[in-house]
C-alpha positions, 0 to 999 in steps of 0.5 A: 892279022893286021898290025895295030897303028901307033897311038898319039894323044893331043890336047886342045885338038878341037880346032886351030893348031891342035886339029892341024897337028892331029891331021899331021899324025893322021896322015902319017898313020897314027890313031888319035886320042883327042881332047877339047873343052867343047862339043866341037871335039867330036866334029874334030874326030870325024875330020881325023877319021877321014884320013883312014885312022881311028879317033877317040874324042873326049870332052873336058875342061882343062882348067880343072884338075878333074878335067885333066885327069879324066882325059888321061883316064880315058886314054889309059882305058884304051889299053894301048901304049901312048907313042906320042903326046902333044900338050897343046891345050892353052888360052891367051888373054890380052889387055892391060893387066890393071884392067883384066879380070884376076879370075881370067888370069888365074884360069889361064895359069890353070890351063897353060901351066898347071894343065901342062905339068899335070898332063906331062906327069901322067904321060912321063910316068906312062912312057918311061917304063915303056922305054919310048915315046915323043912329047911335044910341048906347044909354047909360043914365040912369046916365050922369047920376049916380055909381053906387055898387054899379054902380061900373064900369057907370055910368061906362061908360054916361057914356062912351057918352053923351059919346062920342055927343055928341062924335061928333055935333058932329064929324060935323056937316055930313057928313050923318051924325047921332048920337043918344044914348038914355038909358033909365031902368030898363026892363022887361027882364032887365037887372038880373037879369042884372047880379046886382041882382035883390035891390036896390031898383032891381031890384025896383022898377017899370020903364019899358015897353020898347016905349015906350023903344024908340019914343022912341029911334027917333023921336029918331033919325029926328028928329036929336035929340042925346039922349033920356031913355027912359021915363015922365015920372018918369024924365025928371024924375029926369034933370032933377033930376040936373042940379041935384043935387050929386054926393055927394047923387046918389051916396048916393041911388043907393047906397041903391037899388043896394045888394044886399039880403042 
């Protein structure tokens, strides 16, 4: 009788960084339960299966309570312990706060903050009784500075980073670890989807998504509290952000994120 593979779950795994993280787990012998908001999640599952593991796809709207809960019910019904959970679901929103739509910002908060807390609650209450598990919260380098023209997005990612660090300490000694991944700008469709394609950030060179995913996976496996995802220039930027006044960082980011008309 062959030994059953370990199970990991990943939210926001239809494409981009979420799918690259799923590939990392698949290459390391994990079966994957994956969620996404569109039918592309079923195509992603086929990609994951090509690595010789099983994939369990589930389509759900992460902006709604029932959507988050439905994915957890789907995972729970697999009747297998979740050994690793990647809380990757998240959206961006660029533009001047005076001009953006309130409904879009509230949806962002529902996904990036409420969805993260909701999923983490279910995962933690599952893992702690098992005495083991690894949790990754995908934040952003945006968590390290003020983000004008991404004025709701950046703080939502700062929440994710501090939530991960807080939860990590709270779970110390339980066998459950928490790691935060803070990617710099990465070669996905994120900035275009956020309406930032015309900004300096949107049109600049990006970090390789395979590299960022590998860095995140290795940090999770090695119980590192957080890792900056990207090249050496990205890591240096994060270090500089620790020493730079908030007003200076805000002005710098405003120049890079302001939409070009």
